[in-house]
N, C-alpha and C positions, 0 to 999 in steps of 0.2 A: 597543731593538732592533727591527728591522723585523718584520713578521708572517712567520711560518715555516710551511711546509707540508711533511710528510715524505710522500713518494711511496714506498710500501712494499708488501711482502707480509709480513703480520703474523707468520707463524710463522717467518720468517727471522731468524736470529741476528744477521745484519749490520743489519737493520732494528731489532732490539731493542736493540743497542748505543746507537743514537742516542736512541731513547725512554728508555732508562735514564740516559743523560747528561743528558738535558734534565730528567727526574724528579728526579735528585739535585740539580739546580741550580735547581729550581723554575721552569723555563721552559716556557711554553705552546707546544705544537705541534698544528697542525691535520694530520689524517691522511688521506691518499687511498690507498685499497686497490686493488691490481692483483692479479689471479689469475694467477700465472706458469703455473699448471698448464694454464691455457686461452690461453697466448699473449698475454695482455694487455699485455706489455711489448714485444711484437714488431710491434705495430700501427703504421701510418704515422703516426698522431696521437702516439703515445708516442715513437717515434723522431724524428720532426720537432720536437716541442715539449718533450720532457722529457730523453730521453738517447738519443743516436744509437747509444750502445753496447748498447741495449736491455736494460739491467739497472736493478735497484733494489738498495739504496735510493738516492734523490735527495733531497737537502734543498734546498728552495726557500726562498730568502731575498728577500722582495720579488719582483722579477722575475728574480733571478740564481738559477743552478741549480748545485748542488754535488754531484756524484756521489762515489762511493767513501765507505764507512762511516767509516773511521778519520779521513779529512779532515773529515767532517761533525761528528764528534765533537770534533776539535780546534777547529774553528770555535766550537762551542758552549761549549766549556770555556775558551777563551781569556780569560786575565785572572782566572781562577778557581783555587782551590786544586787542583782535578783535574789541572792541568798543574804539575809539580813545578818550583820556581824555582831550586834549586841546579843549576848547570851540568852537573855530572856525572849527578845523578839524573834531570834532564830527558832527557840523551842515553840513559841507560839505560831510562828509560820508553819511549822510541822504539824501542830495541832490542827490548824486549818486544812492541810493536805490530808491528814488522816481523816478528818472529818468529811471531805470530798469523797473519799473512796468508801466510806463505811455508812454515811448517812445521806449524801448527796447522790452520787453516781448511781448506786443500786436502785434508786427510785426515779429520779428525773431522767437519767440516761436510758434506764430500761423501758420506761413508758415512751420515751421518744422512739426507741427502736421498734417496739411493738406498733405503735400508732402510725409512724411515718414510713416505715420500711417493710415490715411484715403485713400490717393492716389487721385491725381488730377482728374482722370476719375469719382471719385465717389462724387465730390463737388457739392453743388447746384449752380445754376446760379448766386445766390447772392455772395457766397464765390469766384467763379471764377472771377467775376467782381471785387473783392477787391485785387486780387493777384499783379497787377501792382502797385497799391498804396502802399500796404504793403512792396513790395520789395523797393521802393524808399525810404519809411520812415526807413526800416531796414538799408539800405546803408547809410542814413544820420546819424543814430545812431552810426554805426560802424565807420564812418568818424570822427564824433565828438570825439568818444573814442580814435581813433588812433592819432588825433592831441593833445589831453590832454596828452597821454601817450608818445609822442615822446620825452619829455624831463624829463620824471619821470618813476619811477619803478612801482608805485601803484597808485591807484586813489586818496586817501586821505592821507596825513601824510607820513611817511618814513617806514611803514611796512604794511604788509597785514591786511586789515581790512574787516568788513562785506559788504563794497561797493565792494570790489574785488570778495568776494565769491558769492554775489548775481548776479553780472554781468557775472562772469565766468560760471555760470551754463548752460545757453543757448548760450553763445557767443562760447564756445569751441566746440559746435556740430553745429555751424551755417552752416556749409557745407551741413548738412542733410536738411536745408532749402533752398539750392541752392546758398549760398553766398560764393564766392571764397575768402578765407580769406588770400591768398597771396597778395591781393590788400591793405591790412592793415597791414604792417609789425610791427608796434609798438604794435598793438594788438597781433599779433603772439608771440612776445617777451614776453609780459605779460602773455600770457597763458602758455607759457613754464615756466615762473617763479612761478605761481600759482601750476603748476603740480609738481614742485621740492620742495614744502613746505613740511617741517616734518609732518608726520601724514596724508598726502594726501590720499584720496580713489578715484577711478575712478567711473564714472557714473555707470558702469555696475558691480561693486563690491558687 
């Protein structure tokens, strides 16, 4: 495999997904840090040479660049057990990865960023007006996850997959967004199972 560089902001769950996937597979990644709080992904150099969308993470493979966290995880995991091989289970795994991006991350991750990184007192009136709705949507996502996990260990199939990695990244730090995870015991058990996986690395590693 070609040398790989992860262009990232380390506290980001989306960046962590990629690091965790690589760690579980024993794949080396060089890391390049950008401080999004100081606009380092909005500079002409970043926009021209890394990602014209001005976002991280970006996985660089040789001289090729792959934005979007779940796509980067898929690239790393291709041909490994982290991508389920049964046709239905693979599609179900993708279903949960889409759920993470459309129902989970926009609510839980956004509230974490606003609360833990920006500070609620610094939010715009528009952002403040969205808090209650995002909290309800985040609670609904966690409840759906908890119901699904009540009778199973992982989200799809019988072993850890990209569905688990992608959902774990922001779920295990949902308390930083103001969610009390004790309300969702099956989610808590699942979080402990992921953290006990051989090769696991923590967000702040």
